[in-house]
Steps between C-alpha positions, in 0.01 A plus 500: 500500500430431870702805598297724269173360633617555859603859423162570340319364807721699740461815295122462490483439875722800574293720271176395669645600838571851372127562462440420867589739777554231761658728763270800456442675832342839457459573872605838619394863523427686175453877467234557233347780297187525292515826306306696239158383615179705485522519883863602530814306584523229763799369694564241769645161584419136428633259761516131407597209724540142382223278639560142387463495121330838489522841671324714756545865571358847489495808288547839666407832343704820534291606802586179684159335455559126490289249303544124506570340164327173417702291257290339229779347293874462539728341241871576471535875453127555434265595782132597504336640811197698613504790740279784623772762450368858490160365611438328169488133410798446270667214317878520456655292222874518570815398317831514687830555320803478729444780751217664303124447480250610236127444544173566331252613765133440429269699726141376531252732325780705338606457138828693528811287444731558800866401471705444815878512485721418796851431620616275783613697805788376713447597863 
C-alpha cells in the first residue's frame, strides 16, 4: 500500500512538472512575416535577449528601421510586448513553439487582426 501511495505521489509530481517550461529561453533572432493585410505584407526581425527573468530587444522592419520592444509580460514561452513598429503603437501577444513564434498584433486605432509568424534564424 505504501508503494502505491508513493508511486501516485511521484506520478502526480512528475505530471505537474510537465506543465511548466522551467528551462524556456526564447532569446534569439526571429525572421517574421505579417501577410494578407489591408496595407500589404510586412517582413523583418525580432531580436530578443534574456534580461534577468524577462527579455529586452528590438524589432526591425524590412527597411532596417529599428524599434525598441518594451516587454509587458513574460512567462515561459509566452511574451507580450509593445513597440512602435511601422510608426504605429502596437501590442504583440506572442507564443513560442521550439524555433517558431506566432503572435497576434493589435495596432492602436485599427480593428484589423494582424497575425505574425516567424522562425528562429541561426547566424
